[in-house]
N, C-alpha and C positions, 0 to 999 in steps of 0.2 A: 725586636718588638717586645714589650713584655705581653703576657698570657694574657692579663684582662683586657688589656687592646685588643688582641686577636681577638677573643671571645667576644668581646664588645662588636666589634664589624662583621664577626660571621653573623649576631646575631640580627645585627642590621639589613646585613644582605637579605638574610632567611624572611624577616618580615618585610621587605621591598619585593620580593618575588611574591610573597603573598598576596602583597595588596595589589599590585598590577596585575595578576589573573584572575581579582572579581572586580568587574566592571558593572556588574546586571543588580538591578535597582531590586530592593527588599521592601517589606514592608517590616517597622520595629515597633514590638507592642508592648509599653510600658503601663500596667496600672490601668488608666482611663484612655489614655493617650494613645494614637497611631500614628507615626511618621512615616514615610516612606523615602528611604535616601538611597545613593551608590552603597554599595557594601565596604567602598572603598574609603567612604568616608566613616563606618561603620566600626570599622576592621582598625583603622587609624586611631579613632576615638575612644575604642577600648586598648587599643598597646599604652595611650598618652594616660588613662584614669589607671591603668596594672603598674606602670613604669612611677607614676606618680603617689599610689598607693606605696609600692615598695620602697621606695625614697623616703617618704615620711614615716615607714612603720621605722625604715633601718634608726633614723634620725633620731626618733622618740625612744628608742629603746638600747642604742647608745649610750653608753656610761661614760661621765664627762670625764678627759683628761686632764 
């Protein structure tokens, strides 16, 4: 296996462990809104936004070949 694939698998496993250990409900407040949601959903949402931001940043800053 390539090192990138191994690193990705390790990151996915770590993320799954973190997500599965956080079942309780938390209050998420952003400016004037307050939402009660499971910490699993909040963690997954944060991970997806982070990966999307990193992917878009890499695509937008890469030079065309």
